[in-house]
C-alpha positions in Angstrom: 104.7 118.4 -31.1 106.6 117.4 -34.3 108.7 114.7 -32.7 105.3 113.1 -31.8 104.0 113.1 -35.1 106.9 111.9 -36.8 107.2 108.9 -33.8 103.8 108.2 -34.4 104.3 108.1 -38.4 107.0 105.5 -38.1 104.9 103.4 -35.9 102.3 103.4 -38.0 104.4 102.8 -41.2 105.3 99.6 -38.9 101.9 98.5 -37.9 100.6 98.9 -41.5 103.5 96.8 -42.8 102.8 94.3 -40.3 99.2 94.3 -41.1 99.8 94.5 -44.5 102.0 91.7 -44.6 99.8 89.4 -42.7 96.7 90.1 -45.3 99.1 89.2 -47.9 100.1 85.6 -46.2 96.5 85.1 -45.3 95.1 85.7 -48.6 98.1 84.3 -50.6 98.5 88.1 -52.3 101.8 88.9 -54.0 104.3 90.2 -51.1 104.7 93.5 -52.8 101.0 94.5 -52.0 102.1 95.0 -48.1 104.3 98.2 -48.6 101.6 100.4 -49.9 99.2 99.5 -47.0 102.3 100.7 -45.0 102.7 104.1 -46.5 99.0 104.6 -46.7 98.8 104.2 -43.0 101.8 106.1 -42.3 100.9 109.0 -45.0 97.2 109.2 -42.9 98.6 109.8 -39.8 101.4 111.9 -40.7 99.2 114.6 -42.9 96.0 114.0 -40.8 93.4 115.0 -43.4 90.6 115.0 -41.2 92.2 116.4 -38.0 91.6 113.2 -36.2 94.5 113.0 -34.5 96.8 116.4 -34.3 94.9 119.2 -33.5 95.5 122.3 -35.5 96.4 125.7 -33.8 93.1 128.1 -33.1 93.5 131.0 -35.5 93.3 134.0 -33.1 93.6 138.1 -33.6 95.6 139.6 -31.4 93.8 142.0 -28.8 94.0 145.4 -28.6 92.9 145.7 -25.6 96.0 145.7 -23.7 97.2 148.4 -25.8 94.1 150.8 -25.4 95.8 152.3 -22.4 98.9 152.6 -23.7 97.9 154.5 -27.0 95.8 156.6 -25.3 98.1 157.9 -22.7 96.3 156.9 -19.6 98.2 156.9 -16.7 101.7 158.0 -18.6 103.6 161.3 -17.1 102.7 164.2 -18.7 106.2 165.7 -20.1 104.9 169.2 -19.3 103.7 169.5 -15.2 104.5 165.5 -14.3 101.3 164.7 -13.4 99.6 161.4 -14.7 97.1 161.7 -18.1 93.7 160.9 -18.0 93.9 160.1 -14.2 91.0 162.6 -12.7 
């Protein structure tokens, strides 16, 4: 997943540089202004402040449903007589 983000950041930087250079050429602005456009585009994609491009993993709590039979001893052999505990 991280490789996709790095590649996308590079591509957006390059795209921003092209768009910025085109805007500088058309509007007859100083050529130095093309670089900030590229950096801002790349940072916006890399950091993704509005979660538009990269989904954040959902925070989930571990389930204890799997551990309940183990913790309660159901289905485990009784060391005293070899029978299963909790199985009636």
